[in-house]
C-alpha positions as a printed Julia matrix, in Angstrom:
178×3 Matrix{Float64}:
  16.13   -0.27    5.51
  15.83   -0.16    1.72
  19.15    1.35    0.77
  19.45    0.09   -2.8
  17.51   -0.96   -5.85
  13.95   -0.05   -6.81
  12.78   -0.01   -3.21
  15.12    2.89   -2.54
  12.91    5.08   -4.71
   9.58    4.24   -3.13
   6.76    6.3    -4.58
   4.43    6.35   -1.57
   5.02   10.08   -1.27
   3.68   10.62   -4.78
   0.14    9.93   -3.54
   0.52   12.02   -0.4
   1.58   15.43   -1.68
   0.58   17.75   -4.51
   2.39   17.07   -7.78
   4.5    20.21   -7.61
   5.84   19.22   -4.18
   6.67   15.75   -5.5
   8.35   17.22   -8.54
  10.34   19.77   -6.55
  11.64   17.52   -3.76
  14.75   15.39   -3.68
  14.79   11.69   -2.94
  16.41   12.49    0.42
  13.54   14.83    1.32
  11.03   12.12    0.37
  12.91    9.56    2.46
  12.87   11.92    5.45
   9.13   12.5     5.05
   8.48    8.76    4.85
  10.49    8.12    8.03
   8.57   10.83    9.87
   5.22    9.49    8.65
   6.15    5.96    9.6
   6.82    7.14   13.15
  10.1     5.23   13.23
  11.44    5.02   16.77
   8.29    6.52   18.28
   5.07    5.22   19.76
   3.07    7.57   17.54
   0.89    6.8    14.54
   2.36    5.05   11.53
   1.82    5.1     7.79
   2.66    1.43    7.34
   3.92   -1.83    8.74
   7.34   -3.45    8.64
   7.83   -7.17    8.18
  10.84   -8.83    9.78
  12.58  -12.1     8.99
  14.84  -13.39   11.76
  14.93   -9.93   13.33
  15.93   -8.2    10.1
  13.59   -5.72    8.35
  12.56   -7.39    5.11
   9.35   -5.8     3.9
   6.97   -2.87    4.13
   3.31   -2.23    3.44
   1.79    1.26    3.43
  -1.59    1.36    5.15
  -3.3     4.45    6.5
  -6.53    6.42    6.17
  -7.47    7.0     2.56
  -7.79   10.74    3.15
  -4.03   10.83    3.8
  -3.59   10.21    0.07
  -4.99   13.38   -1.51
  -3.57   12.54   -4.93
  -5.73    9.43   -5.11
  -8.66   11.86   -5.21
  -6.91   14.18   -7.66
  -6.5    11.45  -10.26
  -8.57   11.67  -13.4
  -9.49    8.01  -13.15
 -12.93    7.53  -11.59
 -11.95    4.16  -10.11
  -9.43    5.95   -7.9
 -12.32    7.91   -6.37
 -14.86    5.19   -5.61
 -17.39    5.86   -2.86
 -16.04    9.2    -1.62
 -18.6     9.34    1.2
 -17.65    5.94    2.62
 -16.09    6.56    6.04
 -13.13    4.96    7.8
 -11.58    3.6     4.6
  -7.86    2.83    4.86
  -5.77    2.47    1.71
  -3.18   -0.26    1.24
  -1.15    1.48   -1.41
   2.37    0.07   -1.53
   4.4    -3.06   -0.83
   8.16   -3.4    -0.77
  10.03   -6.64   -0.17
  13.79   -6.37    0.0
  15.93   -8.24   -2.45
  17.02  -11.48   -0.84
  13.63  -11.89    0.85
  11.45  -12.07   -2.25
   9.56  -15.18   -3.35
   9.19  -16.32    0.27
   5.57  -15.24    0.79
   6.34  -12.06    2.72
   3.92   -9.98    0.64
   1.15  -12.41    1.65
   2.07  -12.0     5.32
   2.15   -8.23    5.01
  -1.31   -8.21    3.39
  -2.66  -10.39    6.2
  -1.09   -8.0     8.72
  -3.06   -5.1     7.22
  -6.27   -6.87    8.24
  -5.09   -7.36   11.84
  -3.84   -3.78   11.99
  -7.01   -2.41   10.4
  -9.07   -4.01   13.15
  -6.73   -2.62   15.81
  -7.05    0.96   14.55
 -10.8     0.83   13.94
 -10.84    0.89   10.14
 -14.18   -0.17    8.68
 -12.87   -0.87    5.18
  -9.43   -1.64    3.81
  -8.96   -0.81    0.14
  -6.17   -1.83   -2.24
  -5.38   -1.22   -5.9
  -3.48   -4.34   -7.02
  -2.49   -5.51  -10.42
  -3.47   -8.83  -11.94
  -0.97   -9.97  -14.53
  -2.28  -11.72  -17.64
  -2.02  -15.5   -17.48
   1.54  -16.66  -18.06
   2.99  -13.16  -17.74
   5.36  -12.05  -15.03
   5.38   -8.66  -13.35
   8.3    -6.41  -12.66
   8.97   -5.02   -9.18
   7.41   -1.67  -10.0
   4.13   -3.29  -11.07
   4.07   -5.48   -7.97
   4.62   -2.49   -5.68
   0.84   -1.92   -5.52
   0.33   -5.57   -4.61
  -0.85   -8.54   -6.6
  -4.5    -9.52   -6.75
  -3.96  -13.04   -5.39
  -2.12  -11.65   -2.37
  -5.12   -9.53   -1.43
  -7.61  -12.34   -2.12
  -5.69  -14.68    0.18
  -5.93  -12.04    2.94
  -9.73  -11.93    2.61
 -10.16   -8.94    0.33
 -12.79   -9.07   -2.41
 -12.75   -7.52   -5.87
 -14.85   -4.38   -5.91
 -14.06   -3.2    -9.45
 -11.94   -4.11  -12.48
 -11.31   -0.73  -14.08
  -8.65   -1.86  -16.55
  -7.39   -5.13  -18.0
  -4.77   -5.42  -15.24
  -5.92   -3.2   -12.37
  -8.36   -4.18   -9.63
  -9.88   -2.33   -6.7
 -10.26   -4.65   -3.72
 -11.85   -4.18   -0.33
 -11.91   -5.97    2.96
 -14.89   -4.96    5.07
 -13.94   -5.01    8.73
 -16.79   -3.07   10.31
 -20.35   -4.06   10.93
 -23.07   -3.2     8.39
 -21.58   -0.93    5.78
């Protein structure tokens, strides 16, 4: 689906495997792993959602249980390890919108779809790690790959923490009494 450009080198796998595996694998091996995890062509579990425009795949959002991202927990940054005992947390870790489909609101639709999907799969909390650009500044694709704060806010997420000048941790509580 994402044959060229920055999307071709998606880094979702970087959060899912130990650093040495990431370092020692080829892009083709990472692509194969992502296809298997996404359950493409099967009725099995998925690691994310595809967005279509007029029947054509146009975007992707990674969303799956937070424990499927062991490198989030291996990070030295405490904000990447918030509330380790909180159960049924699903991470929304990556967005990709294909060139030619950008600036049409697809990222907003994908973020909203994570909420619908989260309810379907029984997640209690959805958690994202978006960036918030400084006023008047633009972001490059790589920065936007984690999502933009306003996109999450429009989907009903709330800011849980602001660990850096640009990074936010957001959550959408789906379950009863957390």
